[in-house]
N, C-alpha and C positions, 0 to 999 in steps of 0.2 A: 505495499499500500504506499500510497505518498501521503506522508505526515508533517506535520509542522508543530513542532513544540514550543509550547507556551511555557514560561519560566521566568524565576530571576535568580534567587540566591544561589549558593554553592551545592545546596541539597537537590538542587535537579540536575546537577552535572553526572552522575552515575547513572540516569536515566538519557542523558544525551548519547555517554559512551555505549550503553547497552543497544539503544536504538540505532545507531552509526555503525554498529557490528551486527545487527540483525539484517532479515532479507528486507525490511522494510526501507522505503527510500526517503531520507529526510531532506526535505526540498525547504526548510527554512524554519526560523526561529524567531518567535515573539516575546519579547522581554520590556521589562519596564524603561523609560528613558534614561539616559546618563544623569548620574545624579553628582553633585558636589563632595568631595572629601579631602581629607588631609588638611594638612594646615593650610595651603594656599586656596582651599576651596576650589581645585579645579574638576572640572566635570570627568568621571568616571564611569565606563561602561559598566554593565553588571557583571558577576561572573560568569552566567549562561550567557551573554553576548559577547563577551570576551572570548569565550573558548567555542562559539559558532564563529566568529570571525576568523579565528586561527585557522578553522575546519574549511573556511571559503565559503559558508554556507551565508545565503541572504537571511538578514537580520532585520526585523521589522520592530519600532520603537514608538509607537504611540502614544501621544500624552494621555489619550482616554481610549478605549476601545469603541467608543459611542462614534468616534471621529469618521464621518463618511469615507473620508479617504483610504482607513485603515481596511474597512469592509471591502475595498476594490482591490488593495494590495493582496490581501489575504486571498480573496477568490481567484486572482490572477496566479496563485502559485497551485491552485486546481487540489487542495488536500482532501483526501478520501477521510481521515481523520487528523483530530486536534488533538493530542496527549498534552496534559496539563500536570503541572508541579510545580507548586508555590510561586503561582504569577505575581498575585498579589493586588488584583484589582477584579472587578465583577465584570462580568459578559454580558453585552447587549443582546437580546432577541435577534437583533439583526444580524448576529455573526453566529450565534448558536446552529443556524440552519446549513452554514457555507460547506462544510465537510459532512460527506452523505453518511457517515457513521458517527457524526457529531463529535462533541469533544467529551475525553474521557480523563477525568481527574484522579490522579494519585493522593489520596489523603493517609496521613499519619494515624490512623485509630482504625477500630475493628469496628465500623458503622454499624448501628446507628448513635455508638456512644463516641461522644467528643466531637460534635460536630463543633467547627468553627476555625480561628486562626490559630488556636494554640493546644491541639490536641496533645502533644506530647508533654508538656509542661503540665497540663492538667492531669494525666494521666500519672504524672509522680507527685503531685500533689496531692492525688485520692489514695495513693498507696498502692495502684494497681499492680497486680504481681505479672500480669500479661497484657501487652496492647499487640499491636499490628498495624498493617498498612491495606487501605481497600481501594480498589479500582472503581469507579460508578461514572455513568454519564450524568454530564452537568443539564441541572435544570434551573429554573428562576428561581426557586426554594434555597436556601443555604445547605449545602451537603446533603441536599434529601433525594438524588437521583436514584434510580435503581441500580445496583451494583452487580459488575461482572466476576469478581476475583477477591480473595484475601488471603494475607498470610500473617501469621502470628509470631510474635518474639517475647521472650520472656526478659520481664525486667530485673536487672542484675541489683543486688542491695545498695551499690553504690553509684548506680548510673547517674549522670547528669543528663540535663535535657540535650547536650550535644553529644554526647555518647551513645545515647538510644536514637538521634535522630539518624546519627551517621548510619548505624545498623538498619535504621528501616530504609533508608535512602537507598543503599545498596541491595537490600533484600527487595525494595519497592521496584527497582529498576527491573528485575527480573520478571517480577509479577506484570509490569506495564507491559514489556514484550509480548508475554505470553497472553495477555488479555488483546492486544493487536492482533497478535497469531489467530485467536480465537474470531474475531470478527472477522478478519479476512477469509478464512475457512467456514463460517459460519458453524462452527463448533461450540460456542459461548453463545449463553441466553442472559440476559439482562432480568433481574429479579428484585421487586419492590423491596425496599427495606421497611421491616414491621415497624410497628407503631408503638411497641413497648421498647423501652431500654434506651431512648433518646435520651442524650446529655448533652449539654451545649461547653465549647471550650473557646471563651471570648479572650482577645488578646491579653497578655498580662502587661501592665503599664509599671513605670518604674515605681510609681507609690504603691502599688501592689507588692515590690519585691523589699519593702520596709520589713525588717524581722521584729516582732513582737515579741519579747522574752517573756512574756505572761502567758505565753503558750508551751504547751508540752514540747521537752527535747526533740518528739519524733516527729511533731508536728514542723518544727523550725529544721529538723533536718531536710525535710523533703522540699519544703520551701527554698533553702539555698540551692538544693539541686536541681529542683525545677528552673530554677532562675540564672542557671549557669550554661551557655556564659552571657544569654542575654534574658531580661535586660538587665541583670547583675544584683544581686542579694545586698542590702546594705543595712547598716545602723548608723548610730552618731556615737561620736565620743570629743568630748570639749566643744561641743556645738556644732561638728562638722561633719559631715558623711565619710563613714569608714565602710569600705566595701569589703564585702567577704566571699570568699571561697569555701568550697564544701568543708562541711564541720563533722566532727566524729562523736558517736553518742556515747556515752560513760555511764550507764545504767547503774553501775556496782564500783566506779571508781573510788580509789583512796587518793584524796589531795593530801600533798605534802604537810607534814608538821601538825600544828595546832590550827589550820584553816577550818577544820570542820568541826571542831571541840563544839560550837554552839549551833550544830545542823548544818544541813546543806546549804551553799549558796542561795540567796535571793534571787528571784528573777534580773536576769542582766547584770549581778554581781559578778566582779572579776575576783579570779583567786589565780595569781602568778606564781609559776613555778620555775625552774631555772631552765629548762627546756620547753615547757607548755605552758599555754595559758586555758584556765578553765572560765565557763560561763555558766549561771545559775539559769534555769528557766521554772516555770511552774512546775514540770513534774521531771526531774533529771537533769543531770549536768553535761555540759556539750565541751569537748575540746575543739577548740579555734583552730584552722587550718592557715592557710596566707590572708595577709588582709592587704587593703591599699589605701593608706589615708590621702585626703587631699593633695594633690601637687606631687605625691609620691610615686613610685613603683609598688608592684606587688613585693611581700616581705614575709617570712615567718613571724606568726604571731608574737612568740619570744621575742624576736629583734625589735619589733612594734614595742611592746611592752616596755622594755629598756629604754626606748627612748620617750616613751606617752607617762613612764612612772606613775602608775594610779596609786592612789593611796588605800589605805583599808577601808573597804566598802565601797568603793566607787563601782560603777555601776554604768555600763551600755545603754544607749538608747535615750529618748528624750527628744524635745524640737531641735530642729537646728537654731544655731546662735544660743543657746542653754547650755550652761557650763556643767562639767559632772556632778552627778549628786552628791558625791564626796571630792575634797579638795586632793589633787593629784602631789605625790611624796615619795616615799621610798616603796619600790615595787616588794610583794609579799614572798615568800620564799627562799 
């Protein structure tokens, strides 16, 4: 079949590679317009756009798929099907009917679970043990079209959203090729999604990635992993944001010396050892991984603490611009 792949970020690259290596004829790519990046804010093509240009493929970059010129350019490529992987824009009905086999989306969940922009992140937030990827025909309703195929993937205990999405992108690329093979030879049928089991996965904004230390440790661990690498989990220290990489659960940890003689640390309270930094939560204790203060690079939490010197009882969290709940001083441990 003649196919035009629509996508934007790096997660679409495995599908492009799989399609180019398949029996299908990739006749073009649709991606988002070039966007400013870096300190110079120069325009840079999307990862999929760059890869397609390197392969010598025609690349369409409409400001919006509603643009009349886009429909004409797409029709001129005469696609039989348009596979989609994380394109990032809603497709109007005026272009949905151009390919005879429609637009087939690769969605990173087992539909009807986690319809929306952030299925992988929400699967991690919910503590799902298994997730997957689904191919389905795009219709007007969000992620509600009939499905063609599904693959499953076990969620590993320390998976971040980046880790899990990378595996789903690789496995999903094979699923997309198999779906197009089935559409071409007529061996695959679309099945309507069940009405039961629908869950939604809206985009996670930076504000949603702030850690609430009054939550249980298990929930905080899930939040940090779900927000890694984007939008990035964070808390505050000394009135400024402190970015966090994945933490480690310490349900039964023994923290140095007399730090716990008065009981476990309060939510957000720091207990600093020579090599580790521990934080209290509503239930359980966490060991911090790497952190990133404003204006600095990523560093081990213990290295950060040596510079920040949190005093006894000092806590993470609080409004931006507000000093820590206990004065800085000599580090514990």
